[in-house]
C-alpha positions as protocol buffer text, in pm:
chain_id: "A"
residue {
  index: 1
  type: MET
  ca { x: 0 y: 0 z: 0 }
}
residue {
  index: 2
  type: SER
  ca { x: 141 y: 339 z: -97 }
}
residue {
  index: 3
  type: ARG
  ca { x: 233 y: 601 z: 160 }
}
residue {
  index: 4
  type: ARG
  ca { x: -25 y: 838 z: 8 }
}
residue {
  index: 5
  type: ARG
  ca { x: -306 y: 581 z: 42 }
}
residue {
  index: 6
  type: ARG
  ca { x: -215 y: 502 z: 404 }
}
residue {
  index: 7
  type: ALA
  ca { x: -220 y: 872 z: 485 }
}
residue {
  index: 8
  type: ALA
  ca { x: -562 y: 912 z: 322 }
}
residue {
  index: 9
  type: ILE
  ca { x: -705 y: 620 z: 520 }
}
residue {
  index: 10
  type: ALA
  ca { x: -564 y: 759 z: 846 }
}
residue {
  index: 11
  type: ALA
  ca { x: -710 y: 1101 z: 774 }
}
residue {
  index: 12
  type: LEU
  ca { x: -1051 y: 944 z: 702 }
}
residue {
  index: 13
  type: CYS
  ca { x: -1044 y: 755 z: 1033 }
}
residue {
  index: 14
  type: VAL
  ca { x: -958 y: 1072 z: 1227 }
}
residue {
  index: 15
  type: ALA
  ca { x: -1238 y: 1265 z: 1055 }
}
residue {
  index: 16
  type: SER
  ca { x: -1492 y: 988 z: 1127 }
}
residue {
  index: 17
  type: ALA
  ca { x: -1396 y: 976 z: 1494 }
}
residue {
  index: 18
  type: ALA
  ca { x: -1426 y: 1352 z: 1524 }
}
residue {
  index: 19
  type: ALA
  ca { x: -1771 y: 1340 z: 1364 }
}
residue {
  index: 20
  type: LEU
  ca { x: -1891 y: 1074 z: 1606 }
}
residue {
  index: 21
  type: VAL
  ca { x: -1770 y: 1276 z: 1904 }
}
residue {
  index: 22
  type: TRP
  ca { x: -1948 y: 1588 z: 1773 }
}
residue {
  index: 23
  type: LEU
  ca { x: -2272 y: 1397 z: 1722 }
}
residue {
  index: 24
  type: ASP
  ca { x: -2253 y: 1246 z: 2070 }
}
residue {
  index: 25
  type: HIS
  ca { x: -2219 y: 1590 z: 2231 }
}
residue {
  index: 26
  type: ASN
  ca { x: -2474 y: 1766 z: 2013 }
}
residue {
  index: 27
  type: ARG
  ca { x: -2757 y: 1514 z: 1967 }
}
residue {
  index: 28
  type: PRO
  ca { x: -3101 y: 1632 z: 2089 }
}
residue {
  index: 29
  type: GLN
  ca { x: -3182 y: 1525 z: 2443 }
}
residue {
  index: 30
  type: SER
  ca { x: -3493 y: 1312 z: 2489 }
}
residue {
  index: 31
  type: THR
  ca { x: -3778 y: 1488 z: 2665 }
}
residue {
  index: 32
  type: ARG
  ca { x: -3940 y: 1165 z: 2775 }
}
residue {
  index: 33
  type: ARG
  ca { x: -3918 y: 1080 z: 3143 }
}
residue {
  index: 34
  type: ASN
  ca { x: -4030 y: 794 z: 3352 }
}
residue {
  index: 35
  type: PRO
  ca { x: -4346 y: 928 z: 3522 }
}
residue {
  index: 36
  type: ASP
  ca { x: -4229 y: 764 z: 3843 }
}
residue {
  index: 37
  type: GLU
  ca { x: -3906 y: 966 z: 3843 }
}
residue {
  index: 38
  type: SER
  ca { x: -3844 y: 1327 z: 3933 }
}
residue {
  index: 39
  type: LYS
  ca { x: -3551 y: 1563 z: 3955 }
}
residue {
  index: 40
  type: GLU
  ca { x: -3671 y: 1624 z: 4307 }
}
residue {
  index: 41
  type: GLN
  ca { x: -3796 y: 1296 z: 4450 }
}
residue {
  index: 42
  type: ALA
  ca { x: -3670 y: 1395 z: 4791 }
}
residue {
  index: 43
  type: LYS
  ca { x: -3537 y: 1697 z: 4973 }
}
residue {
  index: 44
  type: PRO
  ca { x: -3293 y: 1623 z: 5257 }
}
residue {
  index: 45
  type: ASP
  ca { x: -3495 y: 1824 z: 5507 }
}
residue {
  index: 46
  type: ASP
  ca { x: -3848 y: 1708 z: 5415 }
}
residue {
  index: 47
  type: PHE
  ca { x: -3886 y: 1476 z: 5714 }
}
residue {
  index: 48
  type: GLU
  ca { x: -3745 y: 1730 z: 5955 }
}
residue {
  index: 49
  type: LYS
  ca { x: -3959 y: 2009 z: 5810 }
}
residue {
  index: 50
  type: TYR
  ca { x: -4296 y: 1835 z: 5770 }
}
residue {
  index: 51
  type: HIS
  ca { x: -4322 y: 1487 z: 5925 }
}
residue {
  index: 52
  type: GLY
  ca { x: -4559 y: 1475 z: 6221 }
}
residue {
  index: 53
  type: LYS
  ca { x: -4609 y: 1852 z: 6225 }
}
residue {
  index: 54
  type: ILE
  ca { x: -4924 y: 2062 z: 6209 }
}
residue {
  index: 55
  type: PHE
  ca { x: -5000 y: 2316 z: 5935 }
}
residue {
  index: 56
  type: LYS
  ca { x: -5300 y: 2516 z: 5823 }
}
residue {
  index: 57
  type: VAL
  ca { x: -5454 y: 2433 z: 5485 }
}
residue {
  index: 58
  type: ALA
  ca { x: -5433 y: 2749 z: 5276 }
}
residue {
  index: 59
  type: ASN
  ca { x: -5589 y: 2623 z: 4955 }
}
residue {
  index: 60
  type: VAL
  ca { x: -5759 y: 2320 z: 4802 }
}
residue {
  index: 61
  type: VAL
  ca { x: -5641 y: 2266 z: 4445 }
}
residue {
  index: 62
  type: ASP
  ca { x: -5828 y: 1945 z: 4375 }
}
residue {
  index: 63
  type: GLY
  ca { x: -5970 y: 1648 z: 4559 }
}
residue {
  index: 64
  type: ASP
  ca { x: -5626 y: 1499 z: 4613 }
}
residue {
  index: 65
  type: THR
  ca { x: -5411 y: 1815 z: 4614 }
}
residue {
  index: 66
  type: ILE
  ca { x: -5388 y: 2088 z: 4878 }
}
residue {
  index: 67
  type: ASP
  ca { x: -5158 y: 2373 z: 4980 }
}
residue {
  index: 68
  type: ILE
  ca { x: -5038 y: 2424 z: 5337 }
}
residue {
  index: 69
  type: ASP
  ca { x: -4907 y: 2744 z: 5494 }
}
residue {
  index: 70
  type: MET
  ca { x: -4538 y: 2655 z: 5481 }
}
residue {
  index: 71
  type: PRO
  ca { x: -4303 y: 2813 z: 5228 }
}
residue {
  index: 72
  type: ASP
  ca { x: -4136 y: 2565 z: 4994 }
}
residue {
  index: 73
  type: GLY
  ca { x: -3835 y: 2705 z: 4812 }
}
residue {
  index: 74
  type: GLU
  ca { x: -3955 y: 2992 z: 4594 }
}
residue {
  index: 75
  type: PHE
  ca { x: -4321 y: 2915 z: 4667 }
}
residue {
  index: 76
  type: GLU
  ca { x: -4530 y: 3077 z: 4937 }
}
residue {
  index: 77
  type: HIS
  ca { x: -4701 y: 2745 z: 5022 }
}
residue {
  index: 78
  type: THR
  ca { x: -4611 y: 2379 z: 5011 }
}
residue {
  index: 79
  type: ARG
  ca { x: -4821 y: 2181 z: 4766 }
}
residue {
  index: 80
  type: ILE
  ca { x: -4923 y: 1837 z: 4889 }
}
residue {
  index: 81
  type: ARG
  ca { x: -5037 y: 1545 z: 4677 }
}
residue {
  index: 82
  type: LEU
  ca { x: -5221 y: 1294 z: 4895 }
}
residue {
  index: 83
  type: ARG
  ca { x: -5022 y: 972 z: 4887 }
}
residue {
  index: 84
  type: GLY
  ca { x: -5184 y: 648 z: 4773 }
}
residue {
  index: 85
  type: ILE
  ca { x: -5500 y: 792 z: 4619 }
}
residue {
  index: 86
  type: ASP
  ca { x: -5624 y: 953 z: 4300 }
}
residue {
  index: 87
  type: THR
  ca { x: -5939 y: 1162 z: 4271 }
}
residue {
  index: 88
  type: PRO
  ca { x: -6118 y: 1247 z: 3945 }
}
residue {
  index: 89
  type: GLU
  ca { x: -5985 y: 1566 z: 3786 }
}
residue {
  index: 90
  type: SER
  ca { x: -6189 y: 1881 z: 3835 }
}
residue {
  index: 91
  type: LYS
  ca { x: -5984 y: 2135 z: 3639 }
}
residue {
  index: 92
  type: ASN
  ca { x: -5705 y: 1959 z: 3446 }
}
residue {
  index: 93
  type: PRO
  ca { x: -5693 y: 2116 z: 3096 }
}
residue {
  index: 94
  type: LYS
  ca { x: -5551 y: 1797 z: 2944 }
}
residue {
  index: 95
  type: VAL
  ca { x: -5842 y: 1570 z: 3041 }
}
residue {
  index: 96
  type: GLY
  ca { x: -6113 y: 1819 z: 3129 }
}
residue {
  index: 97
  type: VAL
  ca { x: -6355 y: 1780 z: 3417 }
}
residue {
  index: 98
  type: MET
  ca { x: -6398 y: 1413 z: 3502 }
}
residue {
  index: 99
  type: TYR
  ca { x: -6705 y: 1247 z: 3646 }
}
residue {
  index: 100
  type: PHE
  ca { x: -6728 y: 1325 z: 4019 }
}
residue {
  index: 101
  type: GLY
  ca { x: -6423 y: 1553 z: 4004 }
}
residue {
  index: 102
  type: PRO
  ca { x: -6601 y: 1868 z: 4129 }
}
residue {
  index: 103
  type: GLU
  ca { x: -6771 y: 1667 z: 4403 }
}
residue {
  index: 104
  type: ALA
  ca { x: -6437 y: 1528 z: 4522 }
}
residue {
  index: 105
  type: ALA
  ca { x: -6278 y: 1874 z: 4525 }
}
residue {
  index: 106
  type: GLU
  ca { x: -6571 y: 2018 z: 4719 }
}
residue {
  index: 107
  type: PHE
  ca { x: -6564 y: 1730 z: 4968 }
}
residue {
  index: 108
  type: THR
  ca { x: -6195 y: 1788 z: 5040 }
}
residue {
  index: 109
  type: LYS
  ca { x: -6248 y: 2164 z: 5064 }
}
residue {
  index: 110
  type: ASN
  ca { x: -6524 y: 2122 z: 5322 }
}
residue {
  index: 111
  type: LEU
  ca { x: -6306 y: 1894 z: 5533 }
}
residue {
  index: 112
  type: VAL
  ca { x: -5977 y: 2083 z: 5542 }
}
residue {
  index: 113
  type: LEU
  ca { x: -5976 y: 2437 z: 5403 }
}
residue {
  index: 114
  type: GLY
  ca { x: -5862 y: 2681 z: 5671 }
}
residue {
  index: 115
  type: ARG
  ca { x: -5813 y: 2402 z: 5925 }
}
residue {
  index: 116
  type: ASP
  ca { x: -5507 y: 2260 z: 6094 }
}
residue {
  index: 117
  type: VAL
  ca { x: -5388 y: 1920 z: 5975 }
}
residue {
  index: 118
  type: ARG
  ca { x: -5097 y: 1699 z: 6067 }
}
residue {
  index: 119
  type: ILE
  ca { x: -4865 y: 1582 z: 5788 }
}
residue {
  index: 120
  type: TYR
  ca { x: -4705 y: 1238 z: 5773 }
}
residue {
  index: 121
  type: LEU
  ca { x: -4453 y: 1122 z: 5515 }
}
residue {
  index: 122
  type: ASP
  ca { x: -4387 y: 760 z: 5418 }
}
residue {
  index: 123
  type: GLN
  ca { x: -4073 y: 614 z: 5571 }
}
residue {
  index: 124
  type: GLY
  ca { x: -3850 y: 450 z: 5312 }
}
residue {
  index: 125
  type: ASN
  ca { x: -4026 y: 609 z: 5015 }
}
residue {
  index: 126
  type: ARG
  ca { x: -3956 y: 919 z: 4809 }
}
residue {
  index: 127
  type: THR
  ca { x: -4107 y: 1234 z: 4953 }
}
residue {
  index: 128
  type: ARG
  ca { x: -4185 y: 1415 z: 4627 }
}
residue {
  index: 129
  type: ASP
  ca { x: -4366 y: 1328 z: 4306 }
}
residue {
  index: 130
  type: TYR
  ca { x: -4263 y: 1404 z: 3948 }
}
residue {
  index: 131
  type: TYR
  ca { x: -4386 y: 1763 z: 3982 }
}
residue {
  index: 132
  type: GLY
  ca { x: -4206 y: 1830 z: 4310 }
}
residue {
  index: 133
  type: ARG
  ca { x: -4521 y: 1807 z: 4521 }
}
residue {
  index: 134
  type: LEU
  ca { x: -4487 y: 1666 z: 4871 }
}
residue {
  index: 135
  type: LEU
  ca { x: -4639 y: 1316 z: 4896 }
}
residue {
  index: 136
  type: ALA
  ca { x: -4814 y: 1284 z: 5230 }
}
residue {
  index: 137
  type: TYR
  ca { x: -5081 y: 1135 z: 5450 }
}
residue {
  index: 138
  type: VAL
  ca { x: -5297 y: 1413 z: 5594 }
}
residue {
  index: 139
  type: GLN
  ca { x: -5443 y: 1362 z: 5941 }
}
residue {
  index: 140
  type: LEU
  ca { x: -5749 y: 1558 z: 6049 }
}
residue {
  index: 141
  type: PRO
  ca { x: -5803 y: 1695 z: 6403 }
}
residue {
  index: 142
  type: ASP
  ca { x: -6019 y: 1392 z: 6492 }
}
residue {
  index: 143
  type: LYS
  ca { x: -5719 y: 1163 z: 6410 }
}
residue {
  index: 144
  type: THR
  ca { x: -5874 y: 1024 z: 6092 }
}
residue {
  index: 145
  type: PHE
  ca { x: -5687 y: 1052 z: 5764 }
}
residue {
  index: 146
  type: LEU
  ca { x: -5813 y: 1246 z: 5465 }
}
residue {
  index: 147
  type: ASN
  ca { x: -5659 y: 993 z: 5226 }
}
residue {
  index: 148
  type: GLU
  ca { x: -5863 y: 709 z: 5376 }
}
residue {
  index: 149
  type: ILE
  ca { x: -6188 y: 905 z: 5406 }
}
residue {
  index: 150
  type: LEU
  ca { x: -6178 y: 998 z: 5037 }
}
residue {
  index: 151
  type: ILE
  ca { x: -6143 y: 633 z: 4937 }
}
residue {
  index: 152
  type: SER
  ca { x: -6399 y: 503 z: 5189 }
}
residue {
  index: 153
  type: GLU
  ca { x: -6665 y: 752 z: 5084 }
}
residue {
  index: 154
  type: GLY
  ca { x: -6614 y: 693 z: 4713 }
}
residue {
  index: 155
  type: TYR
  ca { x: -6451 y: 1025 z: 4624 }
}
residue {
  index: 156
  type: ALA
  ca { x: -6113 y: 872 z: 4534 }
}
residue {
  index: 157
  type: TYR
  ca { x: -5959 y: 556 z: 4393 }
}
residue {
  index: 158
  type: ALA
  ca { x: -5683 y: 369 z: 4569 }
}
residue {
  index: 159
  type: ASP
  ca { x: -5386 y: 443 z: 4344 }
}
residue {
  index: 160
  type: LEU
  ca { x: -5264 y: 98 z: 4240 }
}
residue {
  index: 161
  type: ARG
  ca { x: -4970 y: 225 z: 4033 }
}
residue {
  index: 162
  type: PHE
  ca { x: -4726 y: 293 z: 4316 }
}
residue {
  index: 163
  type: ARG
  ca { x: -4650 y: 95 z: 4632 }
}
residue {
  index: 164
  type: HIS
  ca { x: -4655 y: 259 z: 4974 }
}
residue {
  index: 165
  type: SER
  ca { x: -4691 y: 159 z: 5339 }
}
residue {
  index: 166
  type: HIS
  ca { x: -5074 y: 148 z: 5334 }
}
residue {
  index: 167
  type: TYR
  ca { x: -5116 y: -1 z: 4987 }
}
residue {
  index: 168
  type: ASN
  ca { x: -5311 y: -312 z: 5096 }
}
residue {
  index: 169
  type: LYS
  ca { x: -5531 y: -118 z: 5338 }
}
residue {
  index: 170
  type: TYR
  ca { x: -5622 y: 137 z: 5073 }
}
residue {
  index: 171
  type: LYS
  ca { x: -5696 y: -138 z: 4826 }
}
residue {
  index: 172
  type: GLN
  ca { x: -5939 y: -297 z: 5075 }
}
residue {
  index: 173
  type: LEU
  ca { x: -6109 y: 36 z: 5145 }
}
residue {
  index: 174
  type: ASP
  ca { x: -6147 y: 86 z: 4771 }
}
residue {
  index: 175
  type: SER
  ca { x: -6306 y: -257 z: 4725 }
}
residue {
  index: 176
  type: ALA
  ca { x: -6551 y: -193 z: 5011 }
}
residue {
  index: 177
  type: ALA
  ca { x: -6657 y: 146 z: 4872 }
}
residue {
  index: 178
  type: ARG
  ca { x: -6710 y: -8 z: 4529 }
}
residue {
  index: 179
  type: ALA
  ca { x: -6913 y: -298 z: 4669 }
}
residue {
  index: 180
  type: GLN
  ca { x: -7136 y: -57 z: 4864 }
}
residue {
  index: 181
  type: GLY
  ca { x: -7179 y: 181 z: 4572 }
}
residue {
  index: 182
  type: LYS
  ca { x: -7038 y: 473 z: 4770 }
}
residue {
  index: 183
  type: GLY
  ca { x: -6994 y: 811 z: 4603 }
}
residue {
  index: 184
  type: LEU
  ca { x: -6883 y: 786 z: 4241 }
}
residue {
  index: 185
  type: TRP
  ca { x: -6921 y: 407 z: 4245 }
}
residue {
  index: 186
  type: ALA
  ca { x: -7299 y: 439 z: 4246 }
}
residue {
  index: 187
  type: ASN
  ca { x: -7323 y: 536 z: 3880 }
}
residue {
  index: 188
  type: VAL
  ca { x: -6978 y: 564 z: 3723 }
}
residue {
  index: 189
  type: THR
  ca { x: -6918 y: 387 z: 3392 }
}
residue {
  index: 190
  type: ARG
  ca { x: -6591 y: 225 z: 3297 }
}
residue {
  index: 191
  type: TYR
  ca { x: -6504 y: 497 z: 3048 }
}
residue {
  index: 192
  type: GLN
  ca { x: -6554 y: 769 z: 3309 }
}
residue {
  index: 193
  type: LEU
  ca { x: -6269 y: 622 z: 3513 }
}
residue {
  index: 194
  type: PRO
  ca { x: -5908 y: 733 z: 3464 }
}
residue {
  index: 195
  type: GLU
  ca { x: -5717 y: 550 z: 3192 }
}
residue {
  index: 196
  type: TRP
  ca { x: -5464 y: 405 z: 3435 }
}
residue {
  index: 197
  type: LEU
  ca { x: -5742 y: 233 z: 3631 }
}
residue {
  index: 198
  type: GLN
  ca { x: -5895 y: 90 z: 3315 }
}
residue {
  index: 199
  type: ARG
  ca { x: -5555 y: -57 z: 3230 }
}
residue {
  index: 200
  type: GLU
  ca { x: -5477 y: -183 z: 3582 }
}
residue {
  index: 201
  type: LYS
  ca { x: -5804 y: -364 z: 3652 }
}
residue {
  index: 202
  type: PRO
  ca { x: -5992 y: -435 z: 3329 }
}
residue {
  index: 203
  type: ALA
  ca { x: -6162 y: -752 z: 3461 }
}
residue {
  index: 204
  type: LEU
  ca { x: -6272 y: -573 z: 3777 }
}
residue {
  index: 205
  type: LEU
  ca { x: -6449 y: -311 z: 3570 }
}
residue {
  index: 206
  type: GLN
  ca { x: -6624 y: -531 z: 3314 }
}
residue {
  index: 207
  type: SER
  ca { x: -6960 y: -473 z: 3478 }
}
residue {
  index: 208
  type: LYS
  ca { x: -6925 y: -95 z: 3459 }
}
């Protein structure tokens, strides 16, 4: 092989390697994320700041989402997503108003707005969801838990997508509310339920 040909091959290899490096550093980053992952799944001081402590409910966003009067970073209030449950949407622009969503939001509002509640986090689990909201169990002054009441009275579904300390208990409460036709279970149809629940328990919902 001639010296000129060897030099040309070497130059081609160097150019190819440089192109690969450039592509690796400049390729578009995927915007898809695992919905169970967050940049902020936990803050080091969440347990110290919130766990077992009492706060006033400043706002009710939805049936399963409230704000408490504790600053959280740049925000005036801390937003809490009730752990282990999911209520029908009442104002989500992506899915619209779901069946029994306004009723669930109103039920939560009547129970907690302007009142003191005690916040409990789940030992051994992440403290924040994908959106940075604090995941918590909310205890009312009479020692009952808002999460459980919402399921028991048929205003929420036990969220079967993610495990937590009270997963089996919430699942049983959900089954009892469904069997008794409580709240939304009295008249809801399968296609009025959230898509995740239709996927998780198709056989359970055949009669709806």
